[in-house]
N, C-alpha and C positions, 0 to 999 in steps of 0.2 A: 338412754343418755340422760345425764342430770339436767335439771332445769336451771338455766342460767339466770343471773340476777336481772338481766335485761328483759327476759320473758316474764318475770314477775311484775314488772312495772306496767301499769295500765294508763288509761287516758288521764285520770285525775292526778296521778303521781307525776306524769310527764308535764302536764300543764303547771302544776305547782313548782316543779324545777325551773321551768321556763320563766315563770313569773318572779321567782326568787333571784335568779342569776342572770337574766337577760334584760337588756335595755327595753323600755316599754314604748318603742316608737311605732308599734303596730297594734291593731285591735283585731286580731284574728277571730274567726269563728272557733268555737271549742270542739274541733275535731282534730285528731292527731293522725296524720296520714303515714302509713308504713310502707305501702307499695302501690304501684299503679301500672296500668296497661291500657293502651288505646285511649278511649274517652272516659275510663273508669279509674277511680282511686279507692283504696281500702284502708280503713283505720286499724289501729292496733288490736281492736277486738274482732276484726274480720268483717265488719259491716262495709258494704260497698256503696259508693256514691257516684253519680254521674257528674263529671267535672264540667261545669258551665262557666269557668273562668279561664282555663288553659294557661295558668300562670301568667295572667295578663298578656295572653297571646304568644307566649314564648314556646308553647308546645303545640303549634298548629299541626304538626305531623303526628300528634298523639303521643301519649306517655310511653317512654321506653321503646321507641320504634326499633325493631330488631336490626334493620339495615344500618341505622345510625350507630347503634350499640356495637355492631361488628366493626364498623369503621373506627370507632373510638378505641376498642380493644386492640385491633391490629396496629394502629398507630402508636398506642401506649407501649406496645412491646418493642417498638423501634426507637423512637426518641420523642419526648414530649415538649421540651423547651430548649431552645438554643440562644434566646434573646436575638435582637436584630443586629448584634455585633457580627453575626455570621449569617449566611444564607441557609434556607432549608428547602427541601424538595417539594413541600406541599404548597407553600405560599405562591409561587408563580402560577401554579395550576388554578388556585382559587382566583387570582387576579384575572386570568384569561376567561374563566367560566363566568365570573361576574360581568366582565366586559361583554361576552357573547349574550348573556341574559338581558342586560340593561342597555347596552350601547354606550355606556359611560367609558371614557378613555382610561381613567386611572382610579385606583382604590387606595385608601389609607386605612389599614385595619386597626381596630382598638378592641376593647373588652366589653364594657358596659355601655348602655345607651347614652347615659349622661356624658361619658367620655367622648363619645362620637359627636354629641352636640357641642361640647367644648371645642373639639377639633374643628368642627364646621365654623364656629364663631371665630376662631383664630385664623382659619383660612380666609374667611370673608374679610376680616380686618386687614390682613396682610395683602390680599388682592386689592383692596380699596386703596392702600397706600402705594403699592408698587405698580399697579396697572391702571387704576382710575385717577390717581394723582390727588387723593384726599390728603389734606395737611396732617402731619403727624399728630396722633392723639385725638383726632376729631371724628373718627369713623363712627357711624351710627347704624344700628340694625333695627328694623321695624319688626314687631311681633304682635300677636293678637291677644286680646283679653280672653281669659279662660284657658290659656295655654298650659300645657304640662310638657316640659322638655327635660326633666330630671331634678336632682336635688342638690347640686353643687351651689356654692355661694354665688357664682356668676349666673347660673341658670335661675335660681330663685330671685335674683336681682330684677328679673323682668317678668316675674309671676304677678298675676293680679289677685292671687289668693293670699290673704294676709296671714293665714296660718303657716304657709310655706316660708314666710319672711320673718315672722315675729321672733325677735331675739337673735337674729343672725346677721344684722348689719355690722359695719357699714357695707353698702352694696356697690357692685361694679356699675359704673356709669356707661352710657353709650347706647341706650335702648329706648325706643318709643313704642307705646302700646296703642293699638287701634282696635275698634270693635271687630270681632271675627265675622267674616263674610261680607265686609263692607269695602268694596273696591274703590269707591269714591274717597273714603277716608285714607286708603293706602296712597292714592295719588296726591292728596293734600299733604300727607305726612312726609313725603319724599323731599329731601333737600340735596344740595350738592355734596353733602357729607354722608349721604346714605349709601352704604355698600351692599346691603342685603335685606331681603324680606324672608324671615323664618316663619314657617307655618305648618301646622298639621292639616292635611287634606280633610280629615274628619277628626274632631277633637274627642279623644278617648276618655281621659280622666274627668273631663267636664261633663261626661254623660252621653257619649255617642252623639255629639252635636254635628249635624250635617249642614254645611253652608248652602246658601241659595245656588241653584243651578247656574252655571256660567261664571261663578266667582273666581275659580282658579284660572279659567281661560282669560278672564279680564285682567286678573292679577299678573299672569304671565306676560300679557301684552304690555301692561304698564311697566313692568320690570325691564322688559326688552327695550322699550322706548326710552326709559330713563337710565339705562345701563346700571341696573341694580340686579344683584344675583337673587334668583328665586331658589330658596333652600327649603326642601320639603322634608319634614320629619316623619318617616314611615316606620318608626321603630315598632309601634303597635299596629298601625293600619296596613303595613306592607306584608308581602309574602303570603298573599292569598286571603287574608282575613276578610276583606270586603267583597270578595268575588272577582277581583282582578288581581294580577300579580302585585301591583301597587295601586293605591287608592287614587293617585293623580291620573291614572289611565282612564278613569270614568269621564274625565273632561278632555281627554285627547291632547294633553300638553306634554312638554318635556322640561323638567326642571334643570337648573344649572348645577345644583348640588342635591344629592340624594343621601339621606341618612337612614341606615338600617341597623337592626339589632335583633334582640329577642329570638324570633323563630329562625333566624339565620343559623342557629345551632341546635334547633329542635329540642331545647330544654336540657341538653347534655352539658353545656359549657357556656360561659359568657363570651359571646363574640359579637362585635359590632363593626361598622365600617362607614366611612364617608366616601362617596363616589362622585366624581366630577370630571371636568375636562383637564387637559394638560395645562392650560392657561391658569386654571384655578389652583389645582393641587401642586402644580409646578412652582408655586411661590415658596414651598418648603425646601430648604436645603439641609444637608447633614447637620444635626445638632439643633435644628429649629423646633422640633417636636418629636415625641416618641413615646414608647411604652415597652416595658420589659416583657410583658406577656402578649402584647398586641401582635398578631400575625404568627403566633407560635405554631409549630407543626401539628400539634394535637388539635388546636382550635381550627386550623385550616382543613384538616381531614374531616372533622365533624361537620364543618360548614359546607364543604363540598358535597357530602352525602345528604345533608339536610336539604340542600337545593335540588339534588337529583330526586329525592323522595317527593318533594312538592310537585315537580314537573311530571315525572314518570307515573306517579300514582294519581295524577289529575286532581290534586286537592284544591287547586284554584277553582276549577270548574265545579267541583263538589260544593265549595263554599257558596258559589253563585246560586246553584240549583237548590240546595238544602236551606240556604239562608232565606231565599224567597218563600220557600215552603213554611219554614218556622215563623217567619214574620207574618205571613197570611193567617196562620193559626192563632198567633198571639193577638192579632188585631180583632179577633172575634171575642176577646175577653169582655165581659160585661160586669164591671166592678166599680163601685163608687170611689175607690182609692186609686184607680188607674186614670191618669191624666192624658198620657200619650204613649204610644208604642212606635219607636222609630229604629231604623237600622239600615245596614247595607251589607250583603253577604251574611256571614255568621257572626256579625257584630251588632248586637241589638241592645237598646236601652229601653227599659220600662220605667217611665217617669210616674211617680206616685204623688198624691196630694198630701202625703204624710211621710213620716220617717220610714226608711226602707229596711233598717236593721232587723226589726222584729220579723219581717217577711222573709229575709234571708235566713234567719235562724229557723223559722218554720219550714222553709224549703229544705234546709239541712236535715231536719227531722224526717222529711219525706224522702230523703235520699238524693237530693240535688244540691250541689255546691255552687253558689254564686256569691257575689259580693256587692254591697252597696257602694255607690260612688256619689260624692257630694250630698250625702245624707238621705236624699229622697229618690235616688235613681238606682234601679237594679240593672246591673250589666250582665248580659248573656253572651258568652263568647266561648263555646265549646271547642275542643280540638276538631280540626276539619275532617277527621276520620269518622266522626259521628254518623250513625246510620239513621235512615228515615224512621224506622220503628222505635229507635231510642228517642228521637224528637217527639214522636207520638206519646211515648211513655212520660217524657218530661212535661209535655204540655198538659196532660191530665193532672199532674201534681201541681203545676203552676196555677192552673185554673182552680183547683181545690183550695189552694192557699189564698189566692187573690180574690176569688169570688165568695 
């Protein structure tokens, strides 16, 4: 067979094309991935790498999981998109399965995580006006410093990271920022106009920042007492990443609003959702909110199988067991550049005393892909299908680079 033009293009040529014709809003490592399976990815030259980022936890089930692929292909042969102008045969089944899994009464499906956060913000405000009696235009939502909930103008309006905001104003009003993990500050910040508290149970983009034990329990009690909605963003932390189905379960609480995405579709498709009670999501009537692609049959079929894979293959339990094992090994590192190793499940942050980028590049050369976050933290988040011997293999290379 003749060699195609695509086969002649290598890493350097593909990077040059991307740099020439793509917007420069990312700073990726210089590896060009062509295919993947399980916990491993392969570049265009055929070199393999252990993926320790899992597409920011979107591929908890592993790359190209065959059961999810089969569900995608089978549904794609039938119908992929109907819009919500009509009903489809997959959406009611996803609703029921999410209800059975979480206990939440209703689901509102969207596509990206940021869309789901925007949906939660709209739901909380409308609930505040129609159910709590907040005066029109006065609703406030409390958030935490160091938060990351997406990239839309409204979401960056309540970011405490100036890079996320610079050049994008004017910003959406109606948000108050408190220190992460500070329940007393939450109590003080609540006013009669407060409709919700939006929080990540563990902050991911901030560097796997775990709040003090009991914070979420106390926050939940305060919200209940003050009639404020507790909205947890589990887009990265949920669906097994921390060793529980959802990270809020470590504190034994139940949020009013649950925001999910990423691993909800196993890396095959953008699927997100907001889950809550009928009282909360019932504030939406026809025409109040929507999405052409949200809840489409292809997305629903993929999400349904992604959830089955997580549960039936016991990936949540694997995350708890192997995460503890990986964390224990990483805490034996003896390096002057390692300030702290912290984590929960297979979600680990290695905080350094220096810039992390060069260490991520060195790990890439050793066959491990991970990414710096907030310049000085290496985030370790492999697919939950990773094997114990693969963790051993990775640890030896991490130790080599950091020690």
